[in-house]
FIKELO-232531 format. One record per residue (C-alpha): x, y, z; chain; residue number from 1; residue in three letters. Coordinates in nm, 3 decimals. Last residue first. Layout:
% FIKELO-232531
{rec {X Y Z} "A" NUM "ala"}
...
//
This chain:
% FIKELO-232531
{rec {6.657 6.273 -0.766} "A" 233 "lys"}
{rec {6.397 6.294 -1.014} "A" 232 "val"}
{rec {6.503 6.568 -1.213} "A" 231 "ser"}
{rec {6.889 6.370 -1.246} "A" 230 "asn"}
{rec {6.776 6.099 -1.343} "A" 229 "tyr"}
{rec {6.605 6.268 -1.629} "A" 228 "arg"}
{rec {6.935 6.464 -1.708} "A" 227 "cys"}
{rec {7.082 6.124 -1.765} "A" 226 "leu"}
{rec {6.829 5.979 -1.991} "A" 225 "leu"}
{rec {6.907 6.290 -2.188} "A" 224 "ala"}
{rec {7.204 6.238 -2.244} "A" 223 "glu"}
{rec {7.198 5.855 -2.312} "A" 222 "met"}
{rec {6.953 5.926 -2.617} "A" 221 "thr"}
{rec {7.164 6.207 -2.724} "A" 220 "gln"}
{rec {7.476 5.936 -2.735} "A" 219 "ile"}
{rec {7.258 5.725 -2.900} "A" 218 "his"}
{rec {7.144 5.984 -3.182} "A" 217 "ala"}
{rec {7.573 6.047 -3.232} "A" 216 "arg"}
{rec {7.615 5.639 -3.186} "A" 215 "leu"}
{rec {7.386 5.619 -3.514} "A" 214 "thr"}
{rec {7.459 5.884 -3.712} "A" 213 "glu"}
{rec {7.816 5.741 -3.645} "A" 212 "gln"}
{rec {7.760 5.397 -3.784} "A" 211 "arg"}
{rec {7.594 5.613 -4.138} "A" 210 "ser"}
{rec {7.870 5.793 -4.196} "A" 209 "asn"}
{rec {8.129 5.510 -4.177} "A" 208 "gln"}
{rec {8.217 5.552 -4.517} "A" 207 "asp"}
{rec {8.577 5.424 -4.544} "A" 206 "gln"}
{rec {8.934 5.581 -4.411} "A" 205 "gln"}
{rec {8.871 5.613 -4.106} "A" 204 "ser"}
{rec {8.966 5.834 -3.884} "A" 203 "lys"}
{rec {8.601 5.978 -3.792} "A" 202 "gln"}
{rec {8.520 5.605 -3.686} "A" 201 "leu"}
{rec {8.767 5.603 -3.433} "A" 200 "gly"}
{rec {8.616 5.924 -3.294} "A" 199 "gln"}
{rec {8.304 5.781 -3.315} "A" 198 "cys"}
{rec {8.403 5.484 -3.122} "A" 197 "ile"}
{rec {8.540 5.702 -2.804} "A" 196 "thr"}
{rec {8.237 5.900 -2.833} "A" 195 "arg"}
{rec {8.001 5.585 -2.839} "A" 194 "asp"}
{rec {8.230 5.461 -2.480} "A" 193 "lys"}
{rec {8.201 5.804 -2.360} "A" 192 "glu"}
{rec {7.808 5.837 -2.342} "A" 191 "ile"}
{rec {7.854 5.452 -2.232} "A" 190 "ile"}
{rec {8.071 5.492 -1.896} "A" 189 "gln"}
{rec {7.790 5.848 -1.865} "A" 188 "arg"}
{rec {7.536 5.618 -1.818} "A" 187 "ile"}
{rec {7.701 5.374 -1.590} "A" 186 "leu"}
{rec {7.802 5.682 -1.385} "A" 185 "leu"}
{rec {7.425 5.812 -1.345} "A" 184 "pro"}
{rec {7.337 5.431 -1.250} "A" 183 "leu"}
{rec {7.535 5.429 -0.939} "A" 182 "leu"}
{rec {7.284 5.571 -0.719} "A" 181 "pro"}
{rec {7.046 5.296 -0.874} "A" 180 "asp"}
{rec {6.693 5.446 -0.942} "A" 179 "lys"}
{rec {6.506 5.172 -0.844} "A" 178 "ser"}
{rec {6.310 5.109 -1.191} "A" 177 "gln"}
{rec {6.592 5.274 -1.385} "A" 176 "trp"}
{rec {6.844 4.986 -1.247} "A" 175 "asn"}
{rec {6.503 4.744 -1.249} "A" 174 "cys"}
{rec {6.517 4.811 -1.585} "A" 173 "pro"}
{rec {6.924 4.765 -1.674} "A" 172 "gly"}
{rec {7.093 5.104 -1.842} "A" 171 "val"}
{rec {7.165 4.944 -2.210} "A" 170 "asp"}
{rec {6.881 4.783 -2.269} "A" 169 "tyr"}
{rec {6.626 5.023 -2.071} "A" 168 "met"}
{rec {6.792 5.224 -2.386} "A" 167 "trp"}
{rec {6.538 5.013 -2.622} "A" 166 "glu"}
{rec {6.203 5.136 -2.404} "A" 165 "glu"}
{rec {5.899 4.974 -2.275} "A" 164 "gln"}
{rec {6.100 4.658 -2.220} "A" 163 "ile"}
{rec {5.839 4.409 -2.159} "A" 162 "glu"}
{rec {5.830 4.063 -1.967} "A" 161 "gly"}
{rec {5.742 3.697 -2.096} "A" 160 "arg"}
{rec {5.837 3.401 -1.860} "A" 159 "gly"}
{rec {6.160 3.275 -1.698} "A" 158 "pro"}
{rec {6.334 3.423 -1.387} "A" 157 "glu"}
{rec {6.682 3.691 -1.440} "A" 156 "ala"}
{rec {6.838 3.811 -1.193} "A" 155 "lys"}
{rec {7.093 4.108 -1.305} "A" 154 "met"}
{rec {7.467 4.258 -1.165} "A" 153 "met"}
{rec {7.645 4.534 -1.384} "A" 152 "glu"}
{rec {8.006 4.593 -1.263} "A" 151 "tyr"}
{rec {8.188 4.934 -1.226} "A" 150 "leu"}
{rec {8.477 4.974 -1.164} "A" 149 "arg"}
{rec {8.704 5.155 -0.948} "A" 148 "gly"}
{rec {8.821 4.845 -0.712} "A" 147 "asp"}
{rec {8.504 4.842 -0.672} "A" 146 "glu"}
{rec {8.153 4.997 -0.780} "A" 145 "gln"}
{rec {7.850 4.748 -0.773} "A" 144 "ile"}
{rec {7.506 4.824 -0.959} "A" 143 "leu"}
{rec {7.246 4.589 -0.918} "A" 142 "arg"}
{rec {6.966 4.467 -1.090} "A" 141 "glu"}
{rec {6.646 4.256 -1.039} "A" 140 "ala"}
{rec {6.314 4.074 -1.224} "A" 139 "thr"}
{rec {6.501 4.084 -1.535} "A" 138 "ile"}
{rec {6.236 3.856 -1.832} "A" 137 "his"}
{rec {6.344 3.522 -1.991} "A" 136 "trp"}
{rec {6.184 3.375 -2.257} "A" 135 "gly"}
{rec {6.499 3.344 -2.523} "A" 134 "his"}
{rec {6.431 3.719 -2.696} "A" 133 "ser"}
{rec {6.448 3.852 -2.342} "A" 132 "tyr"}
{rec {6.752 3.697 -2.197} "A" 131 "leu"}
{rec {6.947 3.838 -2.563} "A" 130 "tyr"}
{rec {6.862 4.163 -2.567} "A" 129 "gln"}
{rec {6.947 4.157 -2.141} "A" 128 "arg"}
{rec {7.267 3.979 -2.311} "A" 127 "leu"}
{rec {7.329 4.286 -2.550} "A" 126 "arg"}
{rec {7.326 4.535 -2.324} "A" 125 "ser"}
{rec {7.546 4.402 -2.064} "A" 124 "ala"}
{rec {7.830 4.398 -2.343} "A" 123 "gln"}
{rec {8.120 4.320 -2.124} "A" 122 "ser"}
{rec {8.191 4.221 -1.777} "A" 121 "gln"}
{rec {7.862 4.006 -1.757} "A" 120 "pro"}
{rec {7.740 3.930 -1.415} "A" 119 "gln"}
{rec {7.464 3.723 -1.445} "A" 118 "leu"}
{rec {7.234 3.543 -1.180} "A" 117 "ile"}
{rec {6.981 3.283 -1.358} "A" 116 "leu"}
{rec {6.643 3.185 -1.230} "A" 115 "phe"}
{rec {6.375 2.876 -1.198} "A" 114 "ser"}
{rec {6.613 2.672 -1.439} "A" 113 "phe"}
{rec {6.538 2.354 -1.609} "A" 112 "ser"}
{rec {6.519 2.538 -1.980} "A" 111 "arg"}
{rec {6.864 2.613 -1.906} "A" 110 "val"}
{rec {6.953 2.261 -1.843} "A" 109 "val"}
{rec {6.753 2.136 -2.212} "A" 108 "asp"}
{rec {6.886 2.452 -2.366} "A" 107 "pro"}
{rec {7.307 2.398 -2.279} "A" 106 "ser"}
{rec {7.476 2.539 -2.603} "A" 105 "gln"}
{rec {7.286 2.871 -2.600} "A" 104 "glu"}
{rec {7.345 2.904 -2.226} "A" 103 "leu"}
{rec {7.733 2.895 -2.227} "A" 102 "leu"}
{rec {7.711 3.092 -2.556} "A" 101 "his"}
{rec {7.547 3.382 -2.415} "A" 100 "glu"}
{rec {7.766 3.360 -2.136} "A" 99 "ile"}
{rec {8.026 3.437 -2.384} "A" 98 "leu"}
{rec {7.915 3.699 -2.547} "A" 97 "pro"}
{rec {7.839 3.912 -2.187} "A" 96 "gly"}
{rec {8.244 3.835 -2.141} "A" 95 "gly"}
{rec {8.296 3.663 -1.825} "A" 94 "met"}
{rec {8.348 3.769 -1.423} "A" 93 "gly"}
{rec {8.019 3.612 -1.274} "A" 92 "cys"}
{rec {7.811 3.342 -1.447} "A" 91 "phe"}
{rec {7.564 3.237 -1.130} "A" 90 "val"}
{rec {7.279 2.880 -1.221} "A" 89 "ala"}
{rec {6.982 2.822 -1.088} "A" 88 "gly"}
{rec {6.813 2.503 -0.907} "A" 87 "asp"}
{rec {7.075 2.277 -0.972} "A" 86 "ala"}
{rec {7.006 1.873 -1.026} "A" 85 "glu"}
{rec {6.740 1.894 -1.230} "A" 84 "gly"}
{rec {6.842 1.921 -1.579} "A" 83 "pro"}
{rec {7.209 1.733 -1.545} "A" 82 "arg"}
{rec {7.547 1.955 -1.576} "A" 81 "ile"}
{rec {7.800 1.857 -1.724} "A" 80 "arg"}
{rec {7.774 2.070 -2.001} "A" 79 "leu"}
{rec {7.683 2.369 -1.832} "A" 78 "leu"}
{rec {7.951 2.599 -1.946} "A" 77 "gly"}
{rec {8.262 2.369 -1.989} "A" 76 "asp"}
{rec {8.239 2.142 -1.711} "A" 75 "ser"}
{rec {8.518 2.006 -1.457} "A" 74 "gln"}
{rec {8.290 1.926 -1.148} "A" 73 "arg"}
{rec {8.344 2.046 -0.769} "A" 72 "cys"}
{rec {8.052 1.960 -0.585} "A" 71 "glu"}
{rec {7.967 2.095 -0.274} "A" 70 "ile"}
{rec {7.743 1.925 0.043} "A" 69 "cys"}
{rec {7.911 1.703 0.117} "A" 68 "ser"}
{rec {8.278 1.852 0.035} "A" 67 "ala"}
{rec {8.171 2.142 0.291} "A" 66 "leu"}
{rec {8.409 2.075 0.547} "A" 65 "gly"}
{rec {8.565 2.460 0.508} "A" 64 "ala"}
{rec {8.858 2.339 0.397} "A" 63 "gly"}
{rec {8.727 2.101 0.176} "A" 62 "gln"}
{rec {8.534 2.318 -0.047} "A" 61 "val"}
{rec {8.873 2.577 -0.049} "A" 60 "his"}
{rec {9.103 2.280 -0.132} "A" 59 "ser"}
{rec {8.831 2.164 -0.401} "A" 58 "arg"}
{rec {8.786 2.556 -0.544} "A" 57 "ala"}
{rec {9.127 2.597 -0.591} "A" 56 "ala"}
{rec {9.176 2.242 -0.774} "A" 55 "ser"}
{rec {8.904 2.350 -1.006} "A" 54 "leu"}
{rec {9.075 2.675 -1.056} "A" 53 "pro"}
{rec {9.357 2.463 -1.185} "A" 52 "gly"}
{rec {9.216 2.191 -1.355} "A" 51 "glu"}
{rec {9.000 2.446 -1.653} "A" 50 "ala"}
{rec {8.577 2.446 -1.752} "A" 49 "ile"}
{rec {8.494 2.523 -1.374} "A" 48 "asp"}
{rec {8.193 2.424 -1.178} "A" 47 "ala"}
{rec {8.102 2.442 -0.856} "A" 46 "ala"}
{rec {7.773 2.256 -0.799} "A" 45 "ile"}
{rec {7.571 2.378 -0.460} "A" 44 "ala"}
{rec {7.352 2.249 -0.232} "A" 43 "ser"}
{rec {7.189 2.298 0.063} "A" 42 "pro"}
{rec {7.201 2.706 0.011} "A" 41 "cys"}
{rec {7.139 2.974 0.295} "A" 40 "trp"}
{rec {7.315 2.772 0.556} "A" 39 "gly"}
{rec {7.564 2.984 0.625} "A" 38 "ser"}
{rec {7.819 2.765 0.499} "A" 37 "ala"}
{rec {7.637 2.676 0.203} "A" 36 "cys"}
{rec {7.616 3.068 0.091} "A" 35 "leu"}
{rec {8.015 3.116 0.140} "A" 34 "ala"}
{rec {8.131 2.794 -0.035} "A" 33 "val"}
{rec {7.912 2.852 -0.307} "A" 32 "pro"}
{rec {7.997 3.179 -0.357} "A" 31 "leu"}
{rec {8.398 3.137 -0.283} "A" 30 "tyr"}
{rec {8.400 2.832 -0.528} "A" 29 "ala"}
{rec {8.816 2.908 -0.596} "A" 28 "his"}
{rec {8.738 3.003 -0.983} "A" 27 "asp"}
{rec {8.398 2.937 -0.999} "A" 26 "thr"}
{rec {8.301 2.947 -1.404} "A" 25 "gly"}
{rec {7.996 2.846 -1.353} "A" 24 "ile"}
{rec {7.824 2.833 -1.026} "A" 23 "asp"}
{rec {7.574 2.567 -1.011} "A" 22 "ala"}
{rec {7.319 2.684 -0.720} "A" 21 "ile"}
{rec {7.063 2.444 -0.508} "A" 20 "arg"}
{rec {6.811 2.714 -0.351} "A" 19 "ala"}
{rec {6.705 2.750 -0.009} "A" 18 "gly"}
{rec {6.739 3.092 -0.030} "A" 17 "lys"}
{rec {6.712 3.263 -0.350} "A" 16 "pro"}
{rec {7.058 3.381 -0.417} "A" 15 "val"}
{rec {7.043 3.728 -0.527} "A" 14 "leu"}
{rec {7.223 3.871 -0.263} "A" 13 "gly"}
{rec {7.472 3.621 -0.312} "A" 12 "ala"}
{rec {7.534 3.767 -0.671} "A" 11 "ala"}
{rec {7.600 4.132 -0.455} "A" 10 "ala"}
{rec {7.821 4.003 -0.182} "A" 9 "gln"}
{rec {8.055 3.841 -0.548} "A" 8 "leu"}
{rec {8.100 4.169 -0.632} "A" 7 "arg"}
{rec {8.153 4.300 -0.297} "A" 6 "lys"}
{rec {8.416 4.080 -0.263} "A" 5 "thr"}
{rec {8.303 3.786 -0.006} "A" 4 "leu"}
{rec {8.395 3.738 0.375} "A" 3 "his"}
{rec {8.228 3.417 0.501} "A" 2 "ile"}
{rec {7.862 3.404 0.540} "A" 1 "met"}
//
């Protein structure tokens, strides 16, 4: 497999062998090229909404001699992907709400997938809640630290799963089960974000007591979770 960043390596590691993927927001098509060049995937669609990245993807695919198995396609999310063309989709490097939107606007295509691999740049908790409320459940997760930033990677499959505690949406059910070594860093980041919001609300002219109480309760939950993690390590 050609060299990939740690983040894309984690995404590649979640792709089932022999699967046909649609890489949404493909940029230079690094992931499809790596997976097809190694023989892990027989074919792929490298999709991007912008012509600039798509042109770079075409050059990369052609340079790798993979034009016969990787199609570069200009598409807003999944809108130009047809049901049955891919076994699953990869969404890396975009915000959680945008991923939700792209899934929502192509329900027939999404229903045809056997897996989704998602790396939200923001609001991962909200995305997990979306998946569980729309007939998906998370079967694998990875935390990756790269260039000083923490990334959350998840694989979802169709079917009803259960989230036993609300806080699992924040930290990830599989991350907690595996006691990912980077999980304390994620929890501390969540706590710090809540504290920053709380401080901002204290300066607000409006009555924000209810919101502050909710945030303080969430901080306490995360702090207790951090203690639980440390006690079992």
